C-alpha positions in Angstrom: -11.3 -6.4 -15.2 -9.4 -4.7 -12.3 -9.9 -4.3 -8.6 -10.1 -0.6 -7.9 -9.4 0.9 -4.4 -8.3 4.1 -2.9 -5.0 5.0 -1.2 -4.9 7.7 1.5 -1.8 9.2 3.0 -3.9 10.5 5.8 -2.5 14.1 6.0 -3.9 16.5 8.5 -3.2 20.2 9.1 -4.8 22.9 11.3 -5.3 25.1 8.3 -9.0 26.3 8.0 -8.8 25.2 4.3 -8.4 21.5 5.4 -11.3 19.2 6.2 -8.8 17.1 8.3 -7.4 19.3 11.0 -6.3 16.8 13.5 -5.3 13.1 13.9 -8.7 12.3 15.1 -10.3 13.9 12.0 -8.0 11.8 9.7 -8.7 8.5 11.6 -12.4 8.9 11.8 -12.7 10.2 8.2 -10.6 7.3 7.0 -13.1 4.8 8.4 -16.0 6.8 6.9 -14.4 6.9 3.5 -13.8 3.1 3.6 -17.5 2.6 4.4 -18.5 5.0 1.6 -16.1 3.3 -0.9 -17.6 -0.1 -0.1 -21.1 1.2 -0.6 -20.0 2.6 -4.0 -18.7 -0.7 -5.1 -14.9 -0.1 -4.8 -12.7 -3.0 -3.9 -10.1 -1.7 -1.5 -9.3 0.8 1.2 -5.5 1.3 1.6 -3.5 3.6 3.8 0.1 4.9 3.7 2.2 4.7 6.9 4.7 7.5 7.8 6.4 8.2 11.1 7.2 11.6 12.7 4.7 13.3 10.4 1.1 14.6 10.5 0.0 11.6 8.6 -1.3 8.1 9.4 1.3 6.1 11.3 0.4 3.0 13.4 -1.9 1.2 11.0 -3.4 -1.7 12.9 -6.0 0.1 15.0 -7.3 1.8 11.9 -7.3 -1.4 9.9 -9.2 -3.2 12.7 -11.7 -0.4 12.9 -12.3 -0.4 9.2 -12.6 -4.2 9.3 -15.3 -4.0 12.0 -17.3 -1.4 10.0 -17.2 -3.0 6.6 -18.0 -6.5 5.3 -16.6 -6.9 1.7 -13.9 -4.4 0.8 -10.2 -5.3 1.0 -8.3 -3.4 3.7 -4.6 -2.7 3.3 -1.5 -0.7 3.6 0.8 0.8 1.0 3.2 0.6 2.7 4.5 -0.2 6.2 8.1 0.7 6.5 9.7 -2.5 7.9 12.8 -0.6 9.2 10.6 0.6 12.1 8.9 -2.7 12.8 9.2 -5.5 15.4 8.2 -8.3 13.0 7.0 -10.7 15.8 4.8 -8.1 17.5 3.6 -7.2 14.0 2.5 -10.8 13.4 0.2 -10.5 16.5 -1.2 -7.1 15.5 -1.8 -8.2 11.9 -3.4 -11.5 13.0 -5.8 -9.7 15.3 -6.8 -7.1 12.6 -7.2 -9.8 9.9 -9.4 -11.9 12.2 -11.6 -8.9 13.0 -11.9 -8.2 9.2 -12.6 -11.9 8.5 -9.6 -12.4 6.3 -9.7 -9.2 4.2 -6.3 -7.7 5.0 -3.9 -7.0 2.2 -0.7 -5.8 3.8 1.8 -3.8 1.8 5.3 -3.7 3.4 8.6 -2.3 2.2 12.1 -1.2 3.2 10.7 2.3 3.3 11.6 5.7 1.8 13.3 8.8 3.2 11.3 10.0 6.3 10.8 13.2 8.2 13.8 12.7 10.5 17.3 11.3 10.0 17.4 7.6 10.6 14.1 7.6 12.4 14.2 3.8 12.9 17.0 4.4 15.5 14.5 6.1 17.8 12.3 2.9 17.6 15.3 0.9 18.9 16.6 -0.6 15.6 19.9 -0.3 13.8 21.4 -2.2 11.0 23.7 -5.1 11.8 27.4 -5.2 10.9 27.7 -4.8 7.2 24.0 -4.0 6.7 22.3 -0.9 5.3 19.0 0.3 6.6 17.4 -1.2 3.5 19.0 -4.6 4.3 17.6 -4.3 7.8 14.1 -3.6 6.5 14.3 -6.6 4.2 15.5 -8.8 7.1 12.6 -7.7 9.3 10.3 -8.5 6.3 11.7 -12.0 6.0 11.3 -12.7 9.7 7.7 -11.5 9.5 7.0 -13.8 6.5 8.5 -16.7 8.3 6.5 -16.1 11.5 3.3 -15.9 9.5 3.7 -19.6 8.5 2.6 -20.4 12.0 5.3 -22.9 12.9 6.1 -23.3 16.5 9.5 -22.0 17.6 9.4 -21.0 21.3 10.2 -23.4 24.1 7.2 -23.6 26.4 7.5 -23.0 30.1 7.2 -26.4 32.0 5.1 -24.7 34.6 2.9 -22.3 32.6 0.1 -20.2 33.9 -2.3 -21.8 31.4 -2.2 -25.2 29.7 -0.2 -25.2 26.4 -0.8 -27.2 23.3 1.9 -29.8 22.7 5.3 -28.9 21.1 6.9 -25.6 20.5 4.7 -22.5 20.6 3.9 -20.0 17.8 2.7 -16.4 18.0 -1.0 -15.9 18.5 -3.5 -14.9 17.2 -2.5 -16.3 13.9 -4.7 -15.6 10.9 -4.5 -18.5 8.4 -4.0 -17.3 4.8 -2.5 -13.9 5.7 0.9 -15.0 4.5 -0.4 -15.1 0.9 -1.8 -11.5 1.3 1.5 -9.8 1.9 2.7 -7.3 -0.8 6.1 -5.8 -1.3 6.4 -2.1 -2.3 9.2 -2.3 -4.8 11.1 0.8 -5.9 13.4 -1.1 -8.3 13.3 -4.0 -10.7 15.7 -6.0 -8.5 13.5 -5.7 -5.4 10.5 -6.7 -7.4 12.3 -9.9 -8.4 13.4 -10.5 -4.8 9.7 -10.1 -3.7 8.6 -12.6 -6.3 11.1 -15.2 -5.1 9.8 -14.9 -1.6 6.2 -15.3 -2.7 4.9 -11.8 -2.0 2.5 -9.8 -4.2 3.8 -6.7 -5.8 2.9 -3.0 -5.1 4.4 -0.4 -7.4 3.7 3.2 -6.6 4.1 6.5 -8.6 7.8 6.5 -7.6 10.5 4.1 -8.7 14.2 4.1 -9.5 14.9 5.6 -12.9 16.7 2.6 -14.4 16.4 3.2 -18.2 15.4 6.9 -18.8 12.1 5.9 -20.4 8.7 7.2 -19.4 7.6 6.1 -16.0 4.7 3.9 -17.1 7.0 2.0 -19.5 9.6 1.4 -16.8 6.9 0.3 -14.3 5.4 -2.1 -16.9 8.9 -3.6 -17.4 9.2 -4.0 -13.6 5.9 -5.9 -13.5 6.9 -8.2 -16.3 10.3 -8.9 -14.6 8.4 -9.7 -11.4 6.0 -12.1 -13.1 8.9 -13.9 -14.8 10.7 -14.3 -11.5 7.5 -15.6 -9.9 7.1 -18.2 -12.6 10.7 -19.2 -12.3 10.3 -19.6 -8.5 7.6 -22.2 -9.1 4.9 -20.7 -6.9 1.6 -22.4 -7.4 -0.8 -19.5 -7.0 -1.3 -16.5 -9.2 0.4 -13.3 -7.9 -1.3 -10.0 -7.6 0.1 -6.7 -8.8 -1.1 -3.2 -7.9 -0.1 0.2 -9.2 -1.2 3.6 -7.7 -2.2 6.7 -9.7 -3.6 10.1 -9.1 -6.6 10.2 -11.5 -9.3 12.9 -11.5 -12.2 13.1 -13.9 -13.2 16.7 -14.3 -17.0 16.6 -14.3 -18.0 19.6 -12.1 -16.8 22.9 -11.0 -15.1 21.5 -7.8 -13.0 19.1 -9.9 -12.0 21.9 -12.3 -11.1 24.2 -9.4 -9.0 21.7 -7.6 -7.3 19.8 -10.5 -8.0 21.6 -13.8 -4.7 23.4 -14.0 -3.2 21.4 -16.9 -1.7 18.0 -17.6 1.1 16.7 -15.4 4.3 15.1 -16.7 6.7 12.6 -15.2 9.4 14.3 -13.0 12.9 13.3 -12.2 14.4 13.7 -8.8 16.7 12.1 -6.2 15.2 10.3 -3.1 18.7 10.2 -1.6 22.1 11.4 -2.6 22.7 8.3 -4.8 19.3 7.2 -6.2 17.8 8.9 -9.2 14.1 8.4 -9.2 11.2 9.0 -11.6 7.9 10.2 -10.3 4.9 9.2 -12.4 2.5 11.8 -13.8 -1.0 12.3 -12.5 -4.1 12.4 -14.7 -6.8 15.1 -14.7 -9.0 15.7 -17.6 -12.6 15.7 -18.9 -13.8 12.0 -19.0 -13.5 11.4 -22.8 -10.0 12.8 -22.8 -9.0 11.0 -19.6 -10.1 7.7 -21.0 -7.9 8.1 -24.0 -4.9 9.1 -21.8 -5.3 6.1 -19.6 -5.5 3.7 -22.5 -1.8 4.5 -23.2 -0.6 3.7 -19.6 1.2 0.3 -20.0 1.7 -0.3 -16.3 -2.0 0.1 -15.5 -2.7 -2.4 -18.3 -0.3 -4.9 -16.7 -1.7 -4.6 -13.2 -4.8 -6.4 -11.8 -5.3 -3.8 -9.0 -5.4 0.0 -9.3 -5.2 2.2 -6.2 -6.5 5.8 -6.6 -4.5 8.2 -4.4 -7.1 10.5 -2.8 -6.7 14.1 -1.5 -8.0 13.2 2.0 -7.9 16.8 3.3 -10.7 17.6 0.9 -13.1 15.5 3.0 -15.1 12.3 2.8 -17.8 13.6 0.5 -15.5 14.9 -2.1 -13.3 11.9 -2.1 -16.4 9.6 -2.4 -17.3 11.7 -5.4 -13.9 11.2 -7.0 -14.1 7.4 -6.5 -17.6 7.1 -7.8 -16.8 9.1 -10.9 -13.9 6.7 -11.7 -16.0 3.7 -11.0 -19.0 4.8 -13.1 -17.7 7.0 -15.9 -14.1 5.9 -16.5 -13.6 2.2 -15.5 -16.4 0.8 -17.7 -15.1 2.6 -20.8 -11.7 1.0 -20.2 -12.9 -2.5 -19.5 -12.0 -2.3 -15.9 -15.6 -3.0 -14.8 
């Protein structure tokens, strides 16, 4: 059994071929798709965060709106780039959104990936400390965020406050109890997956990771998940961790599917996400249902994960994406034992 949700990058373009031609279109359609996915029986609505791009950026207003319009579905990110974040303000935003959603947030965070501008986090007022890389800075922000979510008081109260204070040092408010256990780390390497396990974060692994062995993507990703689980056990955490993988999966059941995605089988691709890091990009899946089921049976990483996030082509509109999700839930997932 697996939890199955969707992951939207929230692209928009003024092109007449797009169903999402503005930021308002993307935001409102994202809420509508989450409502539709919940009605179809999906388990999660997740959103990517990119800055300086015609894509979803500031996530918490959207997460709060989805939380107010739904009642069951998990609501999350995959991922928030922590190089850009004030971790204390983020605790307040996340706490408010989680309370509105009644404890359904599942926040994926990470050190981020190359963005649309050079060192974009500098424009947000952040820069690495002496001897730090930008990745180190992102992980440092993440550790502060995790620490603040524990809800321990740390700030000295004013002896003459405007309003009465509780006794002792003050914490950030509003704090949502239990959110600390619903933080996920988007790991691009085996080492960062192990680091996330030691800190007690769940694991998100996308369709991109460092090419560390030259093997097929799904084999490397499955090894990453196993390394993460071993590190979790070694760290002595008492709860069971969660692991998600994302995939582009399209069952070709009608003429629309075949027109959009019926151009042949995709393969893993090799590239460089920066001048030093060789990466492997996982293949997508698009086939008639019987053939698609057989292909997915061989994906070792999906088998290892408890949560599958379906990346959706949001510019094709809410109705089509609801169709994509419904087809996977009703025609593919049961045959694979995911439902």
